[in-house]
VEXGUBA-858719 format. One record per residue (C-alpha): residue in three letters; x, y, z. Coordinates in steps of 0.25 Angstrom, whole numbers, plus 2048, in hexadecimal, padded with zeros to 3 digits. Example, Ala and Ser with C-alpha at 12.3 -4.5 7.8 and 13.67 -1.06 7.14 Angstrom:
residues 2
ALA | 831 | 7EE | 81F .
SER | 837 | 7FC | 81D .
//
This chain:
residues 131
MET | AF1 | 938 | 396 .
PRO | AFD | 937 | 38D .
ARG | AFB | 93C | 380 .
LYS | AF8 | 934 | 373 .
ASN | B08 | 934 | 370 .
SER | B0D | 934 | 37C .
TYR | B19 | 92A | 381 .
GLU | B13 | 92A | 38D .
GLY | B14 | 91C | 392 .
LEU | B1C | 916 | 388 .
GLN | B25 | 910 | 390 .
ALA | B20 | 910 | 39D .
HIS | B24 | 902 | 3A0 .
VAL | B33 | 906 | 39A .
ARG | B3C | 904 | 3A8 .
SER | B35 | 8F5 | 3AA .
MET | B37 | 8F0 | 39C .
LYS | B3D | 8E1 | 39C .
THR | B47 | 8E2 | 391 .
PRO | B53 | 8D6 | 38F .
PRO | B5C | 8D3 | 39A .
ILE | B6C | 8DB | 399 .
ASP | B76 | 8CF | 39C .
VAL | B84 | 8D3 | 3A3 .
TRP | B8F | 8CF | 3A6 .
GLU | B9A | 8D0 | 3AF .
ASN | BA4 | 8DB | 3AF .
GLN | BB2 | 8D6 | 3B2 .
TYR | BB7 | 8E4 | 3B5 .
PRO | BAC | 8EA | 3BD .
ASP | BB8 | 8F1 | 3C3 .
LYS | BBC | 8FB | 3B7 .
ILE | BB4 | 906 | 3B2 .
TYR | BB0 | 905 | 3A5 .
THR | BA5 | 907 | 39B .
ILE | B9F | 8FF | 391 .
THR | B99 | 904 | 386 .
ILE | B8E | 8FD | 37E .
ASP | B88 | 903 | 371 .
ILE | B7C | 8FD | 369 .
PRO | B79 | 905 | 35E .
GLU | B6D | 8FD | 358 .
PHE | B64 | 8FF | 364 .
THR | B54 | 900 | 35F .
CYS | B49 | 900 | 368 .
ILE | B38 | 906 | 363 .
CYS | B33 | 914 | 365 .
PRO | B29 | 911 | 36F .
LYS | B21 | 91D | 368 .
THR | B21 | 918 | 35B .
GLY | B26 | 90A | 358 .
LEU | B32 | 90E | 34F .
PRO | B3F | 909 | 352 .
ASP | B4A | 913 | 359 .
PHE | B58 | 90F | 357 .
ALA | B63 | 912 | 361 .
ASP | B73 | 912 | 365 .
ILE | B74 | 90C | 373 .
ILE | B80 | 90E | 37B .
ILE | B82 | 909 | 388 .
GLU | B8E | 90D | 391 .
TYR | B90 | 907 | 39F .
SER | B9B | 904 | 3A9 .
PRO | B99 | 8F6 | 3AD .
GLN | B9C | 8F2 | 3BD .
GLN | B98 | 8E3 | 3BE .
ARG | B90 | 8E0 | 3B1 .
CYS | B92 | 8E4 | 3A3 .
ILE | B85 | 8E3 | 399 .
GLU | B86 | 8D5 | 38F .
LEU | B84 | 8DB | 382 .
LYS | B7B | 8D0 | 37C .
SER | B72 | 8D3 | 385 .
LEU | B73 | 8E2 | 384 .
LYS | B6E | 8DE | 374 .
MET | B63 | 8D7 | 378 .
TYR | B5D | 8E1 | 382 .
THR | B60 | 8EB | 376 .
ILE | B59 | 8E4 | 36C .
TYR | B4D | 8E3 | 375 .
PHE | B4A | 8F0 | 373 .
ARG | B48 | 8EE | 363 .
SER | B39 | 8ED | 366 .
VAL | B37 | 8F5 | 373 .
GLY | B31 | 903 | 371 .
ILE | B38 | 90D | 37B .
PHE | B3D | 91B | 37A .
HIS | B4D | 91E | 37B .
GLU | B4D | 923 | 388 .
HIS | B47 | 918 | 38F .
PHE | B4F | 90D | 386 .
VAL | B5D | 913 | 38A .
ASN | B57 | 914 | 39A .
LYS | B51 | 904 | 399 .
MET | B60 | 900 | 396 .
LEU | B65 | 907 | 39E .
ASP | B5E | 903 | 3AA .
ASP | B5F | 8F3 | 3A4 .
LEU | B70 | 8F3 | 3A1 .
ALA | B72 | 8FC | 3AE .
ALA | B69 | 8F1 | 3B5 .
ALA | B70 | 8E6 | 3B0 .
CYS | B7F | 8EA | 3B1 .
LYS | B7F | 8F4 | 3BC .
PRO | B89 | 8FC | 3B6 .
ARG | B91 | 909 | 3BC .
TRP | B8A | 911 | 3B3 .
MET | B83 | 90F | 3A5 .
LYS | B81 | 919 | 39A .
ILE | B77 | 915 | 38F .
THR | B74 | 920 | 383 .
GLY | B69 | 91C | 377 .
LYS | B6C | 926 | 36B .
PHE | B61 | 922 | 362 .
ASN | B5D | 926 | 355 .
PRO | B56 | 932 | 350 .
ARG | B47 | 930 | 34D .
GLY | B40 | 93C | 348 .
GLY | B4E | 944 | 347 .
ILE | B4E | 942 | 357 .
ALA | B5A | 939 | 35C .
THR | B5A | 934 | 36B .
THR | B66 | 933 | 374 .
VAL | B62 | 92C | 382 .
SER | B6D | 92A | 38E .
ALA | B6B | 923 | 39B .
GLU | B75 | 91F | 3A5 .
TYR | B76 | 919 | 3B1 .
ARG | B81 | 919 | 3BE .
LYS | B83 | 90F | 3C9 .
LYS | B7D | 916 | 3D5 .
//
């Protein structure tokens, strides 16, 4: 039985969370190996335990193949999380799953640099590599 203040079960359905679609466009240079870096310096979500806002700088790096991420849909995707209670670690991994599924890159890395709370800053990185 979980303790009264336990985090157990707060994010049980994070992998199946329905998020806005990520649009893509056709890469005209699929033969080139290059890196795209996207910086989202004003990301916000909600702490699932306290309900307080969390702020972060999200950095997306990837090497595209056939498709690239369309930025307006990415913006709408990130705005969705402003009212969602999600742990930092889960957000970064959920975003990685969603973006990698949409554009199928050679590789992708997402880093979330979350602002300090209670004197503790959190940085979470997750990577995808094409198999």
